[in-house]
N, C-alpha and C positions, 0 to 999 in steps of 0.2 A: 354437494359439489357444484361448482359453476363451470360452465364451458362457454368461453367467449371466443371471438375471432372475427376476422374480416369477412366481408360478403363473399359467399361462394367457396369457402375453404373446406367445407365438409363437417361443420359442427352438427348439423341435424342428422347426417348419416352416422357419425360416431355415436350420437345419442340413441339412434334407432338400434344399434347393436347392444347398448346397455339395456335398453328396454326389452328387446327380444331375448337376450341371453341371461340377464340378471334381474329381470322384472323391475327395473328402475322406473320411477315416476318422473317423466321428463316434463318440465314446465317450460314450454317454448315461449319466449318473450314475443316472437313474431305472432304466434297463434293467439296469445292473450291480447296483443295489440289489435289484431283483426276483430276479435270478439268485442272489444271495447267500443267499436263503432256503433254497436247496438245499445249501449248504455245511454239512457235518455239524457243525462247531464253532459256526457261527452258529445253525443250527437247534436245537442243544442249548441254547445260551445263551438263545434265545428261549423255549424250553419251560420252562427254569428260572425265567425272569423273568416270563413272561406266562401260563404254563400251556399254551401252544400255540405252534406255529410256522406256523400258517395265517395268511396275510396278512390276509384279510378279518376273521378273529376278532381279530387284533391291532388292526386299524383300528377295530373297534368299541370295544375297550378304551381306545384312545387318545382316541376321541370322548367316552367316558364319564369318563375321567380324564386330562386333558391333561398332568398332571405326569409321566406315564409316557413322554413323548417323550424326556426326558433319558436314560432307561434304554435306549430304542431307539437313540438316537444313540451311546451308549457301546458298544453291541454292534456296530453297523454301521460306525462311523467308521474303525477301523483296517483292517478288511477292504476297505472301499470305496476307501480311499486306496491300499492295497497293490495291489488288482486294477486300478485305473485306471492307476497307474504302470506296472504290468507290461504292460498293453495298449498304453499310449503308447510304451513302449520297444521293443516287438516289432512295432509297426505298420510296414509297408513304405511307407505313403503319405507323400508329402512335405507334405501338408496334413492335419494331425491336429487335431481339434476336441474339446475336452472340454466337454460341454454339460450344464448343470443348475444349479438354483438354489443348490446348495452349493459351486460351484466355488471361491468365495472363502473360505467358512467352513472348507473342508478344506485350504486353503493351496495348492491346485493352480495358482493363478496363477503360482507360482514356476517352473513348467516351461513356461509359455506365453510366446510372444513378444509377444502382445497379448491383452487381455481386453476384451470388449464386454459391456455390461450392457443388457438389453432391458427396457423398461417400456412401459406403455400408458396413454393418457389418453382417457377416464377409466378408472381402474383397475377400477371396478365392472364394466365390460364384459368385461375379462379374466377376472374371477371368474365371471361368467355363462357365458362360453365354456368355462371349465375345468369348471364344474359339469355342463354338457351333455356334454362329452367324457367325463367320468368316470362319468356317470350318477348323480351324487350331488346332494343338495340344495345350494342356494346357501350355506347356513350352514356346510356342511362345507368348501367351498372358501374361504369367508371365514375360517374358523378356521385353515386352513393359511396363508393370507396373514398373518393376525394373528401366528401363531407365527413366520413368517419375519421379520417386522418386529421382534418382541420378541427374537429371538435374533441380531439384527444380522448377517444374512447378506450385507447390502450394505455395502461400505466404499468410498466414492468414491475414496479415495486409491489403491486397487488397480485402478482401472478406467481403461482408455485411451480407450474410445469408449462414449458413451452413445447408445443408439438409442431413440427415443420413437415408438411406434406410435399410431395412432388409427383411427377409422373411415375416414378418407381416406388414411391411410398404413399399408397392410397389410404383412404379413410379406414379400411379394415386394419391395416398395419398400425395406423395411429391409435386406433381403439385398443389393439393388443398392447402397444407400448404403454398406454395409460393404465390399462388393467395390470400390467406388470408393476408399474410404479405404485399402484394402489394395493398390490399383493392380493388381487382378486382372481 
């Protein structure tokens, strides 16, 4: 299964319920991306492009010059796809979840039996939660959401289930809704 969605909408929390209650193997695209900074080829490409391979320094450069996101995507995309596919294929779990905002953009829906997209209403609340979680200003999280929208990470034709959270409908309720849909 794939679980995608905008920044701060509860994807990871929903996946944590699947992991805790159904022993799902959750393949977090964010976690895998963070690990890729240690891969020698990735680290070298980052230093060649950004002058550094330190995440926080690259984040500052991206904030200063958003056009650099494309360079970062070009470095990470092939490694992220390859590593996610490897982990998916070697997982012993009968329930494997690929979680992250890029699940559709990377074409990973092709190996998923079902793709759920998570959003939140109002989306401003998700951005606030994300800012707090990351310890970054609201403007930083807003810039990530803006980039997600501009780069078309959401394609409704590739989504089987749309989950809409709100202050009354939290991640636990969205998880239960998805479980009901899956007959689990």
